[in-house]
N, C-alpha and C positions, 0 to 999 in steps of 0.2 A: 118353358111358361113362367118358370117361378121367376127368373133374375129380374123380368119385365115386370111383374106383378111387385115384386121387393122396391124395383125402382121406380114405381109409383106411387109408392105408399111412402116412401122418403121425399120424393115430390111434392107430394099432398104436405108432408109435416114440414118440411120448409117455407112452402106458402104459407100454411097455416101460420106456423111463426112469424114470417113477414105480415101477418093479417094481424096478429095480435101486438105486435109493436105498433103501428100503425091505427088499430083499436083504441089501444092505451093511450097513445097521445093524442088523440082525437078525444078521447074522455074527457082526458087530461083538460085540452084547451076548451073544450064547452064548457065545463064544468068553473074553471077560473078566470072565464070570461065572462061568465055570470056575477060572479062575485067583482072582480074589478068593476064591472058595470055597475052593480049597488053601491060599491063603495062610493065611484065618483056622483052618484046621482044622490048620497045622502050625506056627501063631504060638506056642504056649507047648511046643514039645517042641524041647529042647536037642539040637543037631547035625543035625537035620532038613534037607533041604535045599528052602528055601522056595521054590518056583517063581516066586510073586507077586510077593517081594521087590522093590520099585520098575518092577516092568512097568507097571501101572495108572498111574503117576505117570509113566513115561518114552515109555512105549511108543503106549499108548491112541489119542492124536489122531494119528501117523503112519498107525498101523495100522487106522483109520477111514478116511482119506485113501485109504489103500491097497486095501484093497475098494472102496470106492467108483468110484476109477480103472478098477479090475479090470472092475466090473461095468458101466461105460459102455464099455470096450471089448467087450464081448460084447452091447452093444446096438446098435455104430457100425453092423454090417452091415445093420440092418433098416431104416436110414435111407433115405428115398427119394432117388433119384439128385441128388447137388448137384454144383455147380460144379467143377471139377477142383480149382482152388486155395484154394476153402474146404473143401473134403473133403480135401484135403492140409493144411490151417492146422489144420484139428481135431484132425488124428492127431498131426500133430508136437506139438502144444501139448498133447495127452493122454501121449506119447513123452516130454517134457521134465516135465510133472507126477508121471508116474512116478519120473523117475530124482530127483526132488527130494525126493518123499516117501521114497524108498527111502535117500537121504542121510542125510534125517533119522531115520530108522528105523534107519540103521545107529547112529548119534549118541545116542539115545534107549539103544541096544542097549550102548553104551560103558557108560553110566551105569548100566545095570541090572546088568553085570558087575561094576563097583565095587561096588554096594551090596552084591549075593549074598558077593563074595569078602571085604569087607572086614566083614560085621557079625561073624565071629567076633574085630575087634581091636578093641578098646574103649579109647579114647582115656582113659577115668575111671577106670580100674584104677590100683592102688596101683602095680605093677609092668608099664608100659606100653612098656618100652623096644621091643621086638619090634612092637605095635601103632603105634607112631610112625614107626617104620623102613619099616614096607608102607605106612603113609598118605601117608607123606611120596612115595614111589616112584609112589604109584599117580595122587596128585597130579600127577606131572608127566610122568608118562606119557600120563594123559589126554589131558590138551592136545596133547599132541603124536598122539596116534592121530586127537582130532576135526579137528585142521588138514590130516592126511592126507586124512582122508574128502572134507574140503571141495576141495583142490586134488580128487580123484578125482571129485568130483561136479562139479566146474564143466568136467573135461577130458569127462565123459562128455555134459556139456550140448553141447560143443561136437561132439564127435564123432556125435551124435545128427540131424546135419544131412546130408543125401547128397548137398548140393548141393557141389561142388569147391571152388566160391570160398570157401565157408564154411572149408572145413578150409585151404585155403593161409593164408587168414587167420588161421586159427588157430595156423597153425602158424610165420607170421610174428611173431603174438604171443608164444609160448613162445620162442624168439629173441630178442625185444626184450626177455622178463621176463628172460632167462638176462644177456644185456649190462648189462639194469638192475639185475641182483641183485650183478652185480661192484662197478659204480658204488655200489650204495648199501652194498654190505659195506666200501667204502674209506672212505665219507662216516660210518657208523654204524658204528665201530671198538666203540663201546659197546654198542651193541646185541648183535654179533654176541657180542661176550664173554660179557653176560649167558645167549646161547641156549647158547653152551658150558658155561658155568657151571653152568646148569642140569642140562644131561646130566654133569657131574662129579658133582654136586652126590647126583644119585640112583642114583649107582653106587658113589662112595666114602662119602658120609655124614656128611660134617663136621657137619651139622647136620639133624635131624627137626623135623616138628611137635612142638609142646609142650614139644622142649629149654629149661632154663634158661640162657641163656646172658648172656655183659657183652660187649657193643657199645659201644665209644666212651663206656666209663666209664658205662653204662646197665644197669642189671640187669632182664631182662625174660624173657619166656617169646614162641619162637617161633610166632605166630597164624596165619599164611598164607607158601605159597611160591608164587608165581608164576612164568611163564616171564622176567619183569624182574627180579621184587624179591624181599625179603622183609618180609612187616608184623611188627614185633618188639611184645609189647603189654609195655608195659613197669608196674612195678607199682603207680603213679601212675592208670593206663588212659591214658596216653599211648601215641602207636604210634610207631613208631622206623620209618621207611621206608631201607631199605639194598638196593643194588645186589646182586644176587646172585654179581657178579665179588668183592665186598669181602673173600666169604669163602673165593675162593680165592685172592687175592692179599694179606690181610690176616692176622693173628695175630687171635684174639679166644679168648674163654673160653664151655667148654661145660660145665656142671656135670652133666648128665645123660649125658655120652656115649656110656658103657658103662651107668653106671646111677645112681639117683636118689638114692640113699643119699650122705650127706656128714657131715664131722665140722665142727661151730662152735666158736666161743671168745668168751667172755666174760672181759675183763682188771679185774684189781682194783687197786687202787692205796691202800696201807692204811701203817703207820708199821710201824717194825722189832719193836715190842713185841707184835704179833701173832701168837699160837700157829698157826704152818700145821699142822699135824698136826689142831684142830681144826676149822679151816675147810675142810678135805681132808674129813672125817668128815659133817662140815653138806651140803657139796655133794653126797655121796653119797646124804642124806636127801633132798635136793630133787628129784634130777635120776631118782631111781630112784622115786620118788613120782608124776613127772608122765609121763604116755599118749603125750607129745611124743620121749619117748626111745625109740629103738630097742633099747636092752640089749647096744652092742656097745663103745662107748669111755664111761669117764669119768673124769677124773684132773684133777688141781690141781699145778699144780708152779710153782717160783719162775724168771720167765724174766729178772728186771732188777733191778739196783740202783742207784737212785741217791743224791744225798747226801742228800733228803729222804725220799724213798719207797721202798716195796717193790713190784714189780711181781707179780703173782700171776696165770696164766692157768688159767682152767676151760676145760676141753674137754668137749666132750659132742659124741655123735656120734647122728644125724636119718636119717629115713626118706626126707626130701625138703628141700630148699631151703627152702620156707614153713615148714615144722615147725621147721627148724634155728633160721628166724630169730626165732620165738617163744620156744625154746628157751632160746636166748641171753637174750633181754630176761628172760626170767622169772627167770634162773639171778641176773642183774646184781640184780634188784629183791630177792629175795629173800635172798640173800647180804647186801647192804646193809644190808636191815631186820637180821638177824640178829648182824651186827657191831654195829650202834645199839645192839642192846637188850644184848648180853654184853658186849662191848670197847668202850664210848663212846669213847674215848682212843685207838684206835686208829687213827681214821681220820687222814690226814696233817696233820702240826703243822709249825708253824715255829714254833723255841725260839730266846730271846733272850736270854743271857748277860752280866749286866753287873756291873760292879764299882766301888763307890761309895766316894767317899772321905770319911771321918768330917768332914772340917771342911769340904770343900763341902758333905755335907748339913747341916751345923748352919748353914751360911750361907744 
């Protein structure tokens, strides 16, 4: 009678195991189905808290694993008597899997929090200083929080063992890691400097995502800020990789530190005979007709004189650096075309005055 009884218990255990898989998947489907519906319902409503934003992407897989492991824990007592070593190994494996899945879920939660909190800050808006500030801070803090979660998860895995020897090894490992960190910090000063620079950048904000900067003579936008370096997208689609510590230790230009508004200049070099008031009036006509002008500043002044030419500076304001560059080019083209049409002799010329002797000319 023992053999049928054992067979029956194994059949029950297998049945419960399959039931656990079905229940875990069913619970996962129901929960995330509700979240998807709520997300779809609130997608078009401005200002509503969208609970599903990022949850399906970042939490679906770890949540499925947690549901399954929870059901397996519930089924484990119904398994027939196993050798103590095997049963302890299975239980320990489930505990470790649970810790790993919880760490995975915590990392996904960080991404969900970032998605939910940043959805109101659009980097593509015209006046996006606040958005760039928030995105930059969250990007740096997200990496730090994830690193902390990974360390805590590894520590929880070590402490899940009930064997005092493993605790002893773990304590020795932590002590060794402390000594090794001092050695590495001494050997890798640049890495430590970049980590500290990342904290300073997040708090003091010398640069933010999408800032327009000039670094090492290159004009570009801040495309990415990592824990070690900054990626600058140059105007011609090249990428300049700069260590974080560079922005703390060196001077650089940030054209969008407080505002994206900027003033640009176009220089004209013309002859002294050109009428400056008429050029000033024509500049007003050209600039005010352009959508690139933001309506703040428009002026023309004589800024320098040389023995051959007169230097005129056309000063215009724009909403951002890209529009300013286009407006400067437009002003050059239109002003040169207008001068060529109305005062063709006003371009810089070289005059040569000679005196001729009548005898020499006759000879």
